[in-house]
C-alpha positions, 0 to 999 in steps of 0.5 A: 520717507520720514518727511512724508510720515511727518507730513501725513502726521500733521495733515491728520492732526489738522484734519482731526482738529477741524472734525474731519474724522475720516481724513484724519483716520486715513492720514494717520494710518498712512503716517503710521505705515510710512514710519514703520517702513522707514524704521525697517529700512534704517535698521536694514541700512545699519545692518548692511553697513555693519556687515560690509565692515566700512568705517 
C-alpha cells in the first residue's frame, strides 16, 4: 500500500510539473489517503504483534 501511495505521489508531482492541476490534486489526495491508511494498518499490526506476545 505504501508503494501505491508513492506511485500516486509521483503521478501528482509529474502532473503538477506539466500544469494539470485537477489530476495533480486528485493524485495527491489519493496518495495522502493511502499513506494514512498504511500508517493506521502498520500501527495496528505493531500493536497486534505486541499483544500476542510472539518474539
